[in-house]
PDB file of N, CA, C, O and CB in Angstrom:
ATOM      1  N   MET A   1       0.827  -1.188   0.000  1.00  0.00           N
ATOM      2  CA  MET A   1       0.000   0.000   0.000  1.00  0.00           C
ATOM      3  C   MET A   1       0.873   1.254   0.000  1.00  0.00           C
ATOM      4  O   MET A   1       0.486   2.276  -0.565  1.00  0.00           O
ATOM      5  CB  MET A   1      -0.942  -0.003   1.209  1.00  0.00           C
ATOM      6  N   GLY A   2       2.023   1.185   0.616  1.00  0.00           N
ATOM      7  CA  GLY A   2       2.925   2.317   0.646  1.00  0.00           C
ATOM      8  C   GLY A   2       3.413   2.708  -0.739  1.00  0.00           C
ATOM      9  O   GLY A   2       3.651   3.884  -1.013  1.00  0.00           O
ATOM     10  N   ARG A   3       3.559   1.726  -1.602  1.00  0.00           N
ATOM     11  CA  ARG A   3       4.031   1.983  -2.951  1.00  0.00           C
ATOM     12  C   ARG A   3       3.035   2.845  -3.730  1.00  0.00           C
ATOM     13  O   ARG A   3       3.435   3.785  -4.417  1.00  0.00           O
ATOM     14  CB  ARG A   3       4.277   0.665  -3.682  1.00  0.00           C
ATOM     15  N   SER A   4       1.759   2.535  -3.628  1.00  0.00           N
ATOM     16  CA  SER A   4       0.767   3.279  -4.396  1.00  0.00           C
ATOM     17  C   SER A   4       0.706   4.738  -3.943  1.00  0.00           C
ATOM     18  O   SER A   4       0.479   5.629  -4.762  1.00  0.00           O
ATOM     19  CB  SER A   4      -0.613   2.624  -4.261  1.00  0.00           C
ATOM     20  N   GLN A   5       0.902   4.983  -2.668  1.00  0.00           N
ATOM     21  CA  GLN A   5       0.897   6.349  -2.179  1.00  0.00           C
ATOM     22  C   GLN A   5       2.116   7.102  -2.710  1.00  0.00           C
ATOM     23  O   GLN A   5       2.009   8.266  -3.096  1.00  0.00           O
ATOM     24  CB  GLN A   5       0.871   6.372  -0.640  1.00  0.00           C
ATOM     25  N   GLU A   6       3.270   6.444  -2.729  1.00  0.00           N
ATOM     26  CA  GLU A   6       4.476   7.068  -3.293  1.00  0.00           C
ATOM     27  C   GLU A   6       4.264   7.386  -4.764  1.00  0.00           C
ATOM     28  O   GLU A   6       4.635   8.461  -5.237  1.00  0.00           O
ATOM     29  CB  GLU A   6       5.706   6.147  -3.118  1.00  0.00           C
ATOM     30  N   THR A   7       3.670   6.453  -5.479  1.00  0.00           N
ATOM     31  CA  THR A   7       3.401   6.656  -6.899  1.00  0.00           C
ATOM     32  C   THR A   7       2.449   7.821  -7.099  1.00  0.00           C
ATOM     33  O   THR A   7       2.642   8.646  -7.992  1.00  0.00           O
ATOM     34  CB  THR A   7       2.822   5.385  -7.527  1.00  0.00           C
ATOM     35  N   PHE A   8       1.428   7.885  -6.270  1.00  0.00           N
ATOM     36  CA  PHE A   8       0.453   8.968  -6.360  1.00  0.00           C
ATOM     37  C   PHE A   8       1.137  10.325  -6.162  1.00  0.00           C
ATOM     38  O   PHE A   8       0.922  11.255  -6.939  1.00  0.00           O
ATOM     39  CB  PHE A   8      -0.667   8.772  -5.317  1.00  0.00           C
ATOM     40  N   PHE A   9       1.964  10.428  -5.109  1.00  0.00           N
ATOM     41  CA  PHE A   9       2.645  11.689  -4.836  1.00  0.00           C
ATOM     42  C   PHE A   9       3.619  12.044  -5.961  1.00  0.00           C
ATOM     43  O   PHE A   9       3.776  13.215  -6.307  1.00  0.00           O
ATOM     44  CB  PHE A   9       3.387  11.613  -3.498  1.00  0.00           C
ATOM     45  N   LYS A  10       4.261  11.040  -6.519  1.00  0.00           N
ATOM     46  CA  LYS A  10       5.178  11.281  -7.631  1.00  0.00           C
ATOM     47  C   LYS A  10       4.419  11.849  -8.823  1.00  0.00           C
ATOM     48  O   LYS A  10       4.861  12.808  -9.457  1.00  0.00           O
ATOM     49  CB  LYS A  10       5.909   9.981  -8.029  1.00  0.00           C
ATOM     50  N   LYS A  11       3.271  11.246  -9.119  1.00  0.00           N
ATOM     51  CA  LYS A  11       2.439  11.732 -10.236  1.00  0.00           C
ATOM     52  C   LYS A  11       1.971  13.160  -9.966  1.00  0.00           C
ATOM     53  O   LYS A  11       1.944  13.985 -10.880  1.00  0.00           O
ATOM     54  CB  LYS A  11       1.214  10.800 -10.457  1.00  0.00           C
ATOM     55  N   GLN A  12       1.603  13.456  -8.726  1.00  0.00           N
ATOM     56  CA  GLN A  12       1.155  14.798  -8.372  1.00  0.00           C
ATOM     57  C   GLN A  12       2.277  15.820  -8.566  1.00  0.00           C
ATOM     58  O   GLN A  12       2.060  16.911  -9.092  1.00  0.00           O
ATOM     59  CB  GLN A  12       0.656  14.826  -6.921  1.00  0.00           C
ATOM     60  N   ARG A  13       3.481  15.441  -8.129  1.00  0.00           N
ATOM     61  CA  ARG A  13       4.629  16.335  -8.310  1.00  0.00           C
ATOM     62  C   ARG A  13       4.893  16.594  -9.794  1.00  0.00           C
ATOM     63  O   ARG A  13       5.175  17.724 -10.194  1.00  0.00           O
ATOM     64  CB  ARG A  13       5.884  15.738  -7.646  1.00  0.00           C
ATOM     65  N   GLU A  14       4.801  15.549 -10.594  1.00  0.00           N
ATOM     66  CA  GLU A  14       5.014  15.701 -12.040  1.00  0.00           C
ATOM     67  C   GLU A  14       3.952  16.609 -12.654  1.00  0.00           C
ATOM     68  O   GLU A  14       4.263  17.455 -13.493  1.00  0.00           O
ATOM     69  CB  GLU A  14       4.998  14.326 -12.737  1.00  0.00           C
ATOM     70  N   LYS A  15       2.701  16.434 -12.236  1.00  0.00           N
ATOM     71  CA  LYS A  15       1.620  17.290 -12.741  1.00  0.00           C
ATOM     72  C   LYS A  15       1.858  18.741 -12.352  1.00  0.00           C
ATOM     73  O   LYS A  15       1.713  19.646 -13.173  1.00  0.00           O
ATOM     74  CB  LYS A  15       0.257  16.817 -12.206  1.00  0.00           C
ATOM     75  N   ASN A  16       2.225  18.954 -11.088  1.00  0.00           N
ATOM     76  CA  ASN A  16       2.499  20.314 -10.614  1.00  0.00           C
ATOM     77  C   ASN A  16       3.663  20.939 -11.371  1.00  0.00           C
ATOM     78  O   ASN A  16       3.622  22.117 -11.729  1.00  0.00           O
ATOM     79  CB  ASN A  16       2.799  20.305  -9.113  1.00  0.00           C
ATOM     80  N   ARG A  17       4.697  20.145 -11.612  1.00  0.00           N
ATOM     81  CA  ARG A  17       5.864  20.635 -12.341  1.00  0.00           C
ATOM     82  C   ARG A  17       5.468  21.056 -13.754  1.00  0.00           C
ATOM     83  O   ARG A  17       5.869  22.120 -14.224  1.00  0.00           O
ATOM     84  CB  ARG A  17       6.965  19.557 -12.390  1.00  0.00           C
ATOM     85  N   GLU A  18       4.682  20.219 -14.427  1.00  0.00           N
ATOM     86  CA  GLU A  18       4.222  20.538 -15.779  1.00  0.00           C
ATOM     87  C   GLU A  18       3.329  21.775 -15.789  1.00  0.00           C
ATOM     88  O   GLU A  18       3.435  22.613 -16.685  1.00  0.00           O
ATOM     89  CB  GLU A  18       3.470  19.350 -16.377  1.00  0.00           C
ATOM     90  N   ARG A  19       2.455  21.891 -14.798  1.00  0.00           N
ATOM     91  CA  ARG A  19       1.552  23.044 -14.716  1.00  0.00           C
ATOM     92  C   ARG A  19       2.347  24.334 -14.524  1.00  0.00           C
ATOM     93  O   ARG A  19       2.083  25.340 -15.182  1.00  0.00           O
ATOM     94  CB  ARG A  19       0.543  22.863 -13.561  1.00  0.00           C
ATOM     95  N   LYS A  20       3.322  24.293 -13.616  1.00  0.00           N
ATOM     96  CA  LYS A  20       4.150  25.467 -13.367  1.00  0.00           C
ATOM     97  C   LYS A  20       4.953  25.833 -14.609  1.00  0.00           C
ATOM     98  O   LYS A  20       5.106  27.010 -14.937  1.00  0.00           O
ATOM     99  CB  LYS A  20       5.089  25.219 -12.180  1.00  0.00           C
ATOM    100  N   LYS A  21       5.457  24.828 -15.285  1.00  0.00           N
ATOM    101  CA  LYS A  21       6.235  25.060 -16.501  1.00  0.00           C
ATOM    102  C   LYS A  21       5.367  25.737 -17.566  1.00  0.00           C
ATOM    103  O   LYS A  21       5.808  26.665 -18.245  1.00  0.00           O
ATOM    104  CB  LYS A  21       6.810  23.727 -17.039  1.00  0.00           C
ATOM    105  N   LYS A  22       4.128  25.259 -17.701  1.00  0.00           N
ATOM    106  CA  LYS A  22       3.201  25.828 -18.674  1.00  0.00           C
ATOM    107  C   LYS A  22       2.852  27.273 -18.309  1.00  0.00           C
ATOM    108  O   LYS A  22       2.818  28.142 -19.180  1.00  0.00           O
ATOM    109  CB  LYS A  22       1.922  24.976 -18.759  1.00  0.00           C
ATOM    110  N   GLU A  23       2.594  27.531 -17.020  1.00  0.00           N
ATOM    111  CA  GLU A  23       2.270  28.886 -16.565  1.00  0.00           C
ATOM    112  C   GLU A  23       3.448  29.832 -16.803  1.00  0.00           C
ATOM    113  O   GLU A  23       3.260  30.980 -17.205  1.00  0.00           O
ATOM    114  CB  GLU A  23       1.888  28.876 -15.068  1.00  0.00           C
ATOM    115  N   LYS A  24       4.645  29.347 -16.555  1.00  0.00           N
ATOM    116  CA  LYS A  24       5.832  30.164 -16.747  1.00  0.00           C
ATOM    117  C   LYS A  24       5.997  30.523 -18.226  1.00  0.00           C
ATOM    118  O   LYS A  24       6.325  31.661 -18.561  1.00  0.00           O
ATOM    119  CB  LYS A  24       7.083  29.430 -16.225  1.00  0.00           C
ATOM    120  N   LEU A  25       5.769  29.556 -19.097  1.00  0.00           N
ATOM    121  CA  LEU A  25       5.855  29.826 -20.536  1.00  0.00           C
ATOM    122  C   LEU A  25       4.807  30.836 -20.975  1.00  0.00           C
ATOM    123  O   LEU A  25       5.097  31.723 -21.779  1.00  0.00           O
ATOM    124  CB  LEU A  25       5.692  28.533 -21.331  1.00  0.00           C
ATOM    125  N   GLU A  26       3.592  30.709 -20.455  1.00  0.00           N
ATOM    126  CA  GLU A  26       2.525  31.651 -20.803  1.00  0.00           C
ATOM    127  C   GLU A  26       2.892  33.066 -20.353  1.00  0.00           C
ATOM    128  O   GLU A  26       2.702  34.026 -21.100  1.00  0.00           O
ATOM    129  CB  GLU A  26       1.187  31.217 -20.163  1.00  0.00           C
ATOM    130  N   LYS A  27       3.417  33.193 -19.136  1.00  0.00           N
ATOM    131  CA  LYS A  27       3.822  34.508 -18.638  1.00  0.00           C
ATOM    132  C   LYS A  27       4.915  35.100 -19.526  1.00  0.00           C
ATOM    133  O   LYS A  27       4.893  36.287 -19.851  1.00  0.00           O
ATOM    134  CB  LYS A  27       4.313  34.409 -17.178  1.00  0.00           C
ATOM    135  N   LYS A  28       5.868  34.256 -19.910  1.00  0.00           N
ATOM    136  CA  LYS A  28       6.969  34.709 -20.751  1.00  0.00           C
ATOM    137  C   LYS A  28       6.441  35.199 -22.101  1.00  0.00           C
ATOM    138  O   LYS A  28       6.872  36.241 -22.597  1.00  0.00           O
ATOM    139  CB  LYS A  28       7.996  33.576 -20.953  1.00  0.00           C
ATOM    140  N   GLU A  29       5.517  34.455 -22.689  1.00  0.00           N
ATOM    141  CA  GLU A  29       4.940  34.852 -23.972  1.00  0.00           C
ATOM    142  C   GLU A  29       4.127  36.138 -23.835  1.00  0.00           C
ATOM    143  O   GLU A  29       4.161  36.992 -24.721  1.00  0.00           O
ATOM    144  CB  GLU A  29       4.059  33.728 -24.530  1.00  0.00           C
ATOM    145  N   ASN A  30       3.399  36.277 -22.731  1.00  0.00           N
ATOM    146  CA  ASN A  30       2.633  37.507 -22.499  1.00  0.00           C
ATOM    147  C   ASN A  30       3.544  38.714 -22.358  1.00  0.00           C
ATOM    148  O   ASN A  30       3.254  39.781 -22.899  1.00  0.00           O
ATOM    149  CB  ASN A  30       1.768  37.367 -21.253  1.00  0.00           C
ATOM    150  N   ARG A  31       4.642  38.549 -21.634  1.00  0.00           N
ATOM    151  CA  ARG A  31       5.585  39.659 -21.486  1.00  0.00           C
ATOM    152  C   ARG A  31       6.193  40.024 -22.836  1.00  0.00           C
ATOM    153  O   ARG A  31       6.349  41.201 -23.162  1.00  0.00           O
ATOM    154  CB  ARG A  31       6.696  39.298 -20.478  1.00  0.00           C
ATOM    155  N   ARG A  32       6.531  39.006 -23.613  1.00  0.00           N
ATOM    156  CA  ARG A  32       7.119  39.253 -24.926  1.00  0.00           C
ATOM    157  C   ARG A  32       6.125  39.952 -25.848  1.00  0.00           C
ATOM    158  O   ARG A  32       6.502  40.845 -26.606  1.00  0.00           O
ATOM    159  CB  ARG A  32       7.588  37.940 -25.555  1.00  0.00           C
ATOM    160  N   ALA A  33       4.857  39.549 -25.787  1.00  0.00           N
ATOM    161  CA  ALA A  33       3.826  40.137 -26.646  1.00  0.00           C
ATOM    162  C   ALA A  33       3.525  41.577 -26.254  1.00  0.00           C
ATOM    163  O   ALA A  33       3.267  42.412 -27.120  1.00  0.00           O
ATOM    164  CB  ALA A  33       2.547  39.306 -26.584  1.00  0.00           C
ATOM    165  N   SER A  34       3.556  41.876 -24.961  1.00  0.00           N
ATOM    166  CA  SER A  34       3.224  43.222 -24.508  1.00  0.00           C
ATOM    167  C   SER A  34       4.434  44.153 -24.522  1.00  0.00           C
ATOM    168  O   SER A  34       4.292  45.358 -24.311  1.00  0.00           O
ATOM    169  CB  SER A  34       2.637  43.166 -23.114  1.00  0.00           C
ATOM    170  N   SER A  35       5.608  43.610 -24.764  1.00  0.00           N
ATOM    171  CA  SER A  35       6.817  44.424 -24.786  1.00  0.00           C
ATOM    172  C   SER A  35       6.850  45.283 -26.041  1.00  0.00           C
ATOM    173  O   SER A  35       6.467  44.844 -27.125  1.00  0.00           O
ATOM    174  CB  SER A  35       8.071  43.537 -24.711  1.00  0.00           C
ATOM    175  N   THR A  36       7.314  46.518 -25.873  1.00  0.00           N
ATOM    176  CA  THR A  36       7.416  47.427 -27.013  1.00  0.00           C
ATOM    177  C   THR A  36       8.814  47.405 -27.607  1.00  0.00           C
ATOM    178  O   THR A  36       9.083  48.130 -28.564  1.00  0.00           O
ATOM    179  CB  THR A  36       7.048  48.848 -26.599  1.00  0.00           C
ATOM    180  N   GLY A  37       9.691  46.607 -27.071  1.00  0.00           N
ATOM    181  CA  GLY A  37      11.035  46.509 -27.607  1.00  0.00           C
ATOM    182  C   GLY A  37      11.996  47.525 -27.012  1.00  0.00           C
ATOM    183  O   GLY A  37      13.039  47.806 -27.603  1.00  0.00           O
ATOM    184  N   GLY A  38      11.671  48.062 -25.888  1.00  0.00           N
ATOM    185  CA  GLY A  38      12.560  49.018 -25.239  1.00  0.00           C
ATOM    186  C   GLY A  38      12.271  50.443 -25.683  1.00  0.00           C
ATOM    187  O   GLY A  38      11.384  50.688 -26.501  1.00  0.00           O
ATOM    188  N   SER A  39      13.019  51.357 -25.143  1.00  0.00           N
ATOM    189  CA  SER A  39      12.792  52.765 -25.466  1.00  0.00           C
ATOM    190  C   SER A  39      13.451  53.110 -26.794  1.00  0.00           C
ATOM    191  O   SER A  39      14.492  52.559 -27.154  1.00  0.00           O
ATOM    192  CB  SER A  39      13.330  53.679 -24.345  1.00  0.00           C
ATOM    193  N   GLU A  40      12.837  54.011 -27.495  1.00  0.00           N
ATOM    194  CA  GLU A  40      13.357  54.465 -28.780  1.00  0.00           C
ATOM    195  C   GLU A  40      14.482  55.468 -28.543  1.00  0.00           C
ATOM    196  O   GLU A  40      14.350  56.375 -27.721  1.00  0.00           O
ATOM    197  CB  GLU A  40      12.230  55.095 -29.644  1.00  0.00           C
ATOM    198  N   ILE A  41      15.583  55.302 -29.260  1.00  0.00           N
ATOM    199  CA  ILE A  41      16.732  56.183 -29.096  1.00  0.00           C
ATOM    200  C   ILE A  41      16.647  57.292 -30.132  1.00  0.00           C
ATOM    201  O   ILE A  41      16.496  57.033 -31.326  1.00  0.00           O
ATOM    202  CB  ILE A  41      18.069  55.399 -29.228  1.00  0.00           C
ATOM    203  N   ASP A  42      16.744  58.516 -29.667  1.00  0.00           N
ATOM    204  CA  ASP A  42      16.748  59.668 -30.562  1.00  0.00           C
ATOM    205  C   ASP A  42      18.205  59.998 -30.884  1.00  0.00           C
ATOM    206  O   ASP A  42      18.875  60.702 -30.128  1.00  0.00           O
ATOM    207  CB  ASP A  42      16.006  60.902 -29.919  1.00  0.00           C
ATOM    208  N   TRP A  43      18.683  59.484 -32.010  1.00  0.00           N
ATOM    209  CA  TRP A  43      20.086  59.649 -32.369  1.00  0.00           C
ATOM    210  C   TRP A  43      20.425  61.087 -32.728  1.00  0.00           C
ATOM    211  O   TRP A  43      21.582  61.494 -32.619  1.00  0.00           O
ATOM    212  CB  TRP A  43      20.433  58.742 -33.522  1.00  0.00           C
ATOM    213  N   GLU A  44      19.438  61.857 -33.153  1.00  0.00           N
ATOM    214  CA  GLU A  44      19.695  63.254 -33.526  1.00  0.00           C
ATOM    215  C   GLU A  44      20.079  64.102 -32.314  1.00  0.00           C
ATOM    216  O   GLU A  44      20.874  65.035 -32.431  1.00  0.00           O
ATOM    217  CB  GLU A  44      18.462  63.854 -34.208  1.00  0.00           C
ATOM    218  N   SER A  45      19.516  63.778 -31.158  1.00  0.00           N
ATOM    219  CA  SER A  45      19.823  64.557 -29.964  1.00  0.00           C
ATOM    220  C   SER A  45      20.975  63.956 -29.152  1.00  0.00           C
ATOM    221  O   SER A  45      21.338  64.483 -28.100  1.00  0.00           O
ATOM    222  CB  SER A  45      18.588  64.669 -29.093  1.00  0.00           C
ATOM    223  N   ALA A  46      21.544  62.858 -29.641  1.00  0.00           N
ATOM    224  CA  ALA A  46      22.660  62.239 -28.928  1.00  0.00           C
ATOM    225  C   ALA A  46      23.900  63.119 -29.045  1.00  0.00           C
ATOM    226  O   ALA A  46      24.085  63.791 -30.060  1.00  0.00           O
ATOM    227  CB  ALA A  46      22.947  60.821 -29.481  1.00  0.00           C
ATOM    228  N   PRO A  47      24.747  63.124 -28.027  1.00  0.00           N
ATOM    229  CA  PRO A  47      25.949  63.962 -28.093  1.00  0.00           C
ATOM    230  C   PRO A  47      26.912  63.454 -29.170  1.00  0.00           C
ATOM    231  O   PRO A  47      26.975  62.259 -29.461  1.00  0.00           O
ATOM    232  CB  PRO A  47      26.657  63.996 -26.722  1.00  0.00           C
ATOM    233  N   GLU A  48      27.648  64.381 -29.741  1.00  0.00           N
ATOM    234  CA  GLU A  48      28.600  64.037 -30.786  1.00  0.00           C
ATOM    235  C   GLU A  48      29.873  63.498 -30.153  1.00  0.00           C
ATOM    236  O   GLU A  48      30.307  63.976 -29.105  1.00  0.00           O
ATOM    237  CB  GLU A  48      28.908  65.259 -31.677  1.00  0.00           C
ATOM    238  N   ASN A  49      30.468  62.501 -30.798  1.00  0.00           N
ATOM    239  CA  ASN A  49      31.703  61.908 -30.297  1.00  0.00           C
ATOM    240  C   ASN A  49      32.877  62.797 -30.704  1.00  0.00           C
ATOM    241  O   ASN A  49      33.224  62.874 -31.883  1.00  0.00           O
ATOM    242  CB  ASN A  49      31.890  60.454 -30.838  1.00  0.00           C
ATOM    243  N   LYS A  50      33.475  63.457 -29.741  1.00  0.00           N
ATOM    244  CA  LYS A  50      34.580  64.381 -30.010  1.00  0.00           C
ATOM    245  C   LYS A  50      35.940  63.680 -29.933  1.00  0.00           C
ATOM    246  O   LYS A  50      36.968  64.332 -30.113  1.00  0.00           O
ATOM    247  CB  LYS A  50      34.542  65.548 -29.020  1.00  0.00           C
ATOM    248  N   THR A  51      35.971  62.388 -29.676  1.00  0.00           N
ATOM    249  CA  THR A  51      37.237  61.681 -29.501  1.00  0.00           C
ATOM    250  C   THR A  51      37.757  61.082 -30.801  1.00  0.00           C
ATOM    251  O   THR A  51      38.866  60.549 -30.834  1.00  0.00           O
ATOM    252  CB  THR A  51      37.077  60.592 -28.472  1.00  0.00           C
ATOM    253  N   MET A  52      36.970  61.164 -31.873  1.00  0.00           N
ATOM    254  CA  MET A  52      37.394  60.576 -33.139  1.00  0.00           C
ATOM    255  C   MET A  52      38.299  61.535 -33.903  1.00  0.00           C
ATOM    256  O   MET A  52      38.105  62.751 -33.887  1.00  0.00           O
ATOM    257  CB  MET A  52      36.177  60.203 -33.992  1.00  0.00           C
ATOM    258  N   THR A  53      39.283  60.960 -34.566  1.00  0.00           N
ATOM    259  CA  THR A  53      40.162  61.780 -35.400  1.00  0.00           C
ATOM    260  C   THR A  53      39.432  62.101 -36.698  1.00  0.00           C
ATOM    261  O   THR A  53      38.395  61.511 -37.002  1.00  0.00           O
ATOM    262  CB  THR A  53      41.520  61.054 -35.684  1.00  0.00           C
ATOM    263  N   GLN A  54      39.985  63.041 -37.458  1.00  0.00           N
ATOM    264  CA  GLN A  54      39.358  63.414 -38.727  1.00  0.00           C
ATOM    265  C   GLN A  54      39.338  62.223 -39.682  1.00  0.00           C
ATOM    266  O   GLN A  54      38.375  62.040 -40.426  1.00  0.00           O
ATOM    267  CB  GLN A  54      40.101  64.603 -39.372  1.00  0.00           C
ATOM    268  N   LYS A  55      40.382  61.425 -39.664  1.00  0.00           N
ATOM    269  CA  LYS A  55      40.460  60.239 -40.533  1.00  0.00           C
ATOM    270  C   LYS A  55      39.336  59.245 -40.165  1.00  0.00           C
ATOM    271  O   LYS A  55      38.671  58.691 -41.040  1.00  0.00           O
ATOM    272  CB  LYS A  55      41.870  59.551 -40.405  1.00  0.00           C
ATOM    273  N   GLU A  56      39.146  59.038 -38.866  1.00  0.00           N
ATOM    274  CA  GLU A  56      38.089  58.123 -38.413  1.00  0.00           C
ATOM    275  C   GLU A  56      36.706  58.656 -38.780  1.00  0.00           C
ATOM    276  O   GLU A  56      35.823  57.890 -39.166  1.00  0.00           O
ATOM    277  CB  GLU A  56      38.181  57.908 -36.892  1.00  0.00           C
ATOM    278  N   MET A  57      36.523  59.959 -38.658  1.00  0.00           N
ATOM    279  CA  MET A  57      35.235  60.553 -39.017  1.00  0.00           C
ATOM    280  C   MET A  57      34.957  60.408 -40.510  1.00  0.00           C
ATOM    281  O   MET A  57      33.827  60.130 -40.913  1.00  0.00           O
ATOM    282  CB  MET A  57      35.202  62.032 -38.619  1.00  0.00           C
ATOM    283  N   ASP A  58      36.002  60.599 -41.337  1.00  0.00           N
ATOM    284  CA  ASP A  58      35.848  60.423 -42.779  1.00  0.00           C
ATOM    285  C   ASP A  58      35.483  58.973 -43.113  1.00  0.00           C
ATOM    286  O   ASP A  58      34.634  58.715 -43.966  1.00  0.00           O
ATOM    287  CB  ASP A  58      37.142  60.830 -43.509  1.00  0.00           C
ATOM    288  N   GLN A  59      36.139  58.036 -42.429  1.00  0.00           N
ATOM    289  CA  GLN A  59      35.850  56.614 -42.647  1.00  0.00           C
ATOM    290  C   GLN A  59      34.410  56.290 -42.248  1.00  0.00           C
ATOM    291  O   GLN A  59      33.719  55.538 -42.936  1.00  0.00           O
ATOM    292  CB  GLN A  59      36.836  55.732 -41.849  1.00  0.00           C
ATOM    293  N   LYS A  60      33.973  56.858 -41.142  1.00  0.00           N
ATOM    294  CA  LYS A  60      32.608  56.643 -40.668  1.00  0.00           C
ATOM    295  C   LYS A  60      31.598  57.190 -41.674  1.00  0.00           C
ATOM    296  O   LYS A  60      30.596  56.540 -41.972  1.00  0.00           O
ATOM    297  CB  LYS A  60      32.404  57.304 -39.292  1.00  0.00           C
ATOM    298  N   ALA A  61      31.865  58.385 -42.194  1.00  0.00           N
ATOM    299  CA  ALA A  61      30.977  58.980 -43.192  1.00  0.00           C
ATOM    300  C   ALA A  61      30.947  58.138 -44.452  1.00  0.00           C
ATOM    301  O   ALA A  61      29.895  57.963 -45.068  1.00  0.00           O
ATOM    302  CB  ALA A  61      31.416  60.407 -43.524  1.00  0.00           C
ATOM    303  N   GLN A  62      32.105  57.617 -44.834  1.00  0.00           N
ATOM    304  CA  GLN A  62      32.171  56.763 -46.029  1.00  0.00           C
ATOM    305  C   GLN A  62      31.371  55.477 -45.806  1.00  0.00           C
ATOM    306  O   GLN A  62      30.661  55.027 -46.705  1.00  0.00           O
ATOM    307  CB  GLN A  62      33.648  56.424 -46.381  1.00  0.00           C
ATOM    308  N   ASN A  63      31.479  54.897 -44.636  1.00  0.00           N
ATOM    309  CA  ASN A  63      30.729  53.683 -44.313  1.00  0.00           C
ATOM    310  C   ASN A  63      29.225  53.948 -44.356  1.00  0.00           C
ATOM    311  O   ASN A  63      28.461  53.139 -44.883  1.00  0.00           O
ATOM    312  CB  ASN A  63      31.135  53.153 -42.926  1.00  0.00           C
ATOM    313  N   ARG A  64      28.805  55.082 -43.801  1.00  0.00           N
ATOM    314  CA  ARG A  64      27.386  55.439 -43.826  1.00  0.00           C
ATOM    315  C   ARG A  64      26.889  55.578 -45.263  1.00  0.00           C
ATOM    316  O   ARG A  64      25.800  55.118 -45.607  1.00  0.00           O
ATOM    317  CB  ARG A  64      27.145  56.748 -43.052  1.00  0.00           C
ATOM    318  N   GLN A  65      27.718  56.228 -46.104  1.00  0.00           N
ATOM    319  CA  GLN A  65      27.329  56.432 -47.496  1.00  0.00           C
ATOM    320  C   GLN A  65      27.185  55.086 -48.201  1.00  0.00           C
ATOM    321  O   GLN A  65      26.265  54.909 -49.000  1.00  0.00           O
ATOM    322  CB  GLN A  65      28.362  57.319 -48.227  1.00  0.00           C
ATOM    323  N   GLN A  66      28.069  54.142 -47.924  1.00  0.00           N
ATOM    324  CA  GLN A  66      28.025  52.835 -48.560  1.00  0.00           C
ATOM    325  C   GLN A  66      26.805  52.046 -48.106  1.00  0.00           C
ATOM    326  O   GLN A  66      26.207  51.324 -48.904  1.00  0.00           O
ATOM    327  CB  GLN A  66      29.299  52.055 -48.258  1.00  0.00           C
ATOM    328  N   THR A  67      26.428  52.171 -46.839  1.00  0.00           N
ATOM    329  CA  THR A  67      25.276  51.415 -46.340  1.00  0.00           C
ATOM    330  C   THR A  67      23.970  52.004 -46.835  1.00  0.00           C
ATOM    331  O   THR A  67      22.977  51.282 -46.930  1.00  0.00           O
ATOM    332  CB  THR A  67      25.280  51.381 -44.819  1.00  0.00           C
ATOM    333  N   LYS A  68      23.936  53.288 -47.154  1.00  0.00           N
ATOM    334  CA  LYS A  68      22.727  53.909 -47.693  1.00  0.00           C
ATOM    335  C   LYS A  68      22.437  53.433 -49.116  1.00  0.00           C
ATOM    336  O   LYS A  68      21.280  53.326 -49.520  1.00  0.00           O
ATOM    337  CB  LYS A  68      22.862  55.432 -47.670  1.00  0.00           C
ATOM    338  N   ASP A  69      23.496  53.151 -49.865  1.00  0.00           N
ATOM    339  CA  ASP A  69      23.337  52.724 -51.267  1.00  0.00           C
ATOM    340  C   ASP A  69      22.845  51.338 -51.413  1.00  0.00           C
ATOM    341  O   ASP A  69      22.670  50.860 -52.534  1.00  0.00           O
ATOM    342  CB  ASP A  69      24.608  52.842 -51.990  1.00  0.00           C
TER     343      ASP A  69
END
C-alpha cells in the first residue's frame, strides 16, 4: 500500500511541475507580446563623439554612405 501512495505523490509532483512550466511559458509569452522593444533612441539629440580623429570621421561617413546605397 505504501508503494501506491508514493506513486500517487510522484504523479502529483510531475503534474504540478508541468503546470508550473506551462504557466511560466505563458507569462513569458505575455511579457514578450506586450513588450514594445525598449525605449526608442533619438540619435539626432545624442551627443557628438569628439574623440574621433578626422580620418576616423571620414571613414565613418564613407561607411554610412556605402550602407545607404
